[in-house]
C-alpha positions in Angstrom: 15.7 6.5 -18.0 17.9 2.9 -17.9 17.4 2.9 -14.0 13.6 3.4 -13.9 13.0 1.0 -17.1 14.9 -1.5 -14.8 12.9 -1.0 -12.1 9.6 -1.2 -13.6 10.8 -4.3 -15.5 11.6 -5.9 -12.4 8.1 -5.3 -10.6 6.6 -6.5 -13.6 8.2 -9.9 -13.1 7.6 -9.4 -9.4 11.5 -10.0 -8.9 12.0 -6.4 -7.2 13.8 -7.1 -3.8 10.5 -6.3 -1.7 10.4 -8.1 1.8 8.2 -10.6 1.4 10.3 -11.6 -2.2 13.6 -11.7 -0.1 11.8 -13.8 2.6 11.6 -16.0 0.3 14.8 -16.4 -0.8 15.8 -16.8 3.0 17.1 -13.8 3.9 16.8 -13.0 7.5 14.0 -9.9 7.8 13.6 -7.7 11.1 10.0 -6.5 10.1 8.3 -7.7 6.7 5.9 -4.4 6.9 5.8 -2.1 4.5 7.8 1.2 5.2 5.4 3.2 4.1 2.2 2.6 5.7 3.0 -0.2 8.5 -0.1 -2.3 8.2 0.7 -5.3 5.6 3.4 -7.1 4.4 6.0 -5.5 1.6 5.5 -7.3 -1.4 5.1 -6.0 -5.0 2.2 -5.8 -5.4 0.9 -3.9 -2.1 4.1 -1.5 -2.3 3.1 -0.5 -6.0 -0.7 -0.7 -6.5 -2.2 -1.5 -3.1 -0.4 0.7 -0.5 -2.3 3.7 0.9 1.2 5.7 -0.5 0.8 4.2 -3.5 -2.6 4.8 -4.3 -2.3 8.4 -3.5 0.3 9.0 -5.8 -1.1 6.9 -8.8 -4.5 8.5 -8.4 -2.4 11.8 -8.2 -1.3 10.3 -11.6 -5.0 9.6 -13.0 -6.4 12.9 -12.5 -3.4 14.8 -14.1 -4.2 12.2 -17.4 -7.5 12.8 -16.9 -8.6 9.2 -16.4 -11.1 7.8 -13.7 -9.7 4.4 -13.0 -9.9 0.9 -11.5 -6.5 1.0 -9.8 -5.9 -2.4 -11.1 -3.5 -4.5 -8.1 -1.6 -7.2 -10.6 1.5 -5.1 -12.0 1.2 -6.3 -15.7 -2.9 -5.3 -15.9 -2.0 -2.0 -14.4 1.0 -1.1 -17.0 -1.8 -2.5 -19.5 -3.9 0.0 -18.3 -1.8 3.1 -19.6 -2.2 1.4 -23.4 -4.8 2.7 -24.9 -6.5 1.4 -28.0 -7.0 4.0 -30.7 -5.2 6.7 -29.8 -1.7 8.0 -31.6 1.2 6.0 -30.7 2.9 8.5 -29.2 0.3 9.2 -26.6 0.5 5.5 -25.8 4.4 6.3 -25.2 4.5 9.1 -23.2 1.4 6.7 -20.8 4.5 4.3 -21.0 6.8 6.5 -19.7 4.2 7.9 -17.1 4.1 4.6 -15.5 7.7 3.9 -15.7 8.7 7.3 -13.9 5.9 6.8 -10.9 6.8 3.0 -10.2 10.3 4.3 -10.6 10.1 7.0 -8.0 7.7 4.7 -5.6 10.8 2.5 -5.1 13.7 4.9 -4.9 11.2 7.1 -2.3 11.2 3.7 -0.5 14.7 2.7 -0.6 15.8 6.6 0.4 12.9 6.2 3.3 14.8 3.0 4.5 18.4 4.2 4.0 17.8 7.9 5.2 14.8 8.3 7.1 12.6 11.1 6.8 8.9 12.3 5.3 6.9 10.1 3.5 5.6 12.3 0.7 3.3 10.4 -2.2 3.0 14.9 -3.6 6.6 14.6 -4.0 6.5 11.5 -5.6 4.4 12.4 -7.8 6.3 15.6 -9.0 9.3 13.8 -9.4 7.9 11.6 -11.5 6.4 14.0 -13.8 9.7 15.8 -14.1 11.3 12.9 -15.3 9.0 12.4 -18.2 9.1 15.8 -18.8 13.0 15.6 -18.9 12.7 12.2 -20.7 10.6 13.6 -23.7 12.1 16.8 -24.3 15.5 15.3 -23.9 14.9 12.5 -26.7 12.8 14.9 -28.6 14.1 17.9 -30.3 10.3 18.6 -31.6 9.0 18.9 -28.0 7.3 22.1 -27.9 6.3 22.9 -24.1 7.9 24.0 -21.3 7.9 22.0 -17.8 5.0 24.5 -16.5 3.0 24.2 -19.7 3.5 19.8 -19.0 2.5 20.4 -15.5 -0.6 22.6 -16.1 -2.0 19.8 -19.4 -0.1 17.3 -19.4 -2.1 16.0 -22.1 -1.5 18.9 -24.5 2.0 17.8 -24.0 1.5 14.4 -25.1 -0.3 15.7 -28.7 2.1 18.5 -28.9 5.3 16.3 -29.6 6.1 16.1 -33.2 
């Protein structure tokens, strides 16, 4: 989980190497527009929380987790939204993993698109994040008692079945 955790930490600190941050550091950029939407300047806030592609990924995430939500555009507020009061600690741990995985997949997909080109696929980003969380849970907990297909069908049940 270290690469995704590192990326998430950098997003929370606004130290990700977005085009906007590179420009502020004096790096010459051909185009500072977001590679996903090509409409707005690529910043941490835009790339992960405002861009239409990111918005679609987060909406899939909210739907899967049974949430109705305002999509916060500030990274810290957005992350805090995934930590609920009056729930089991393990549920918030899994919710934090989901946030880390989604942020990691958005960044990974963005970099792959810049380097290799291809198609921008928000569904694939979400699916890969979902797979990543399931693999983290099942590799870290000998008592995780749900298959990947069960996780995909009902993530909430998966969260509560962790012993």
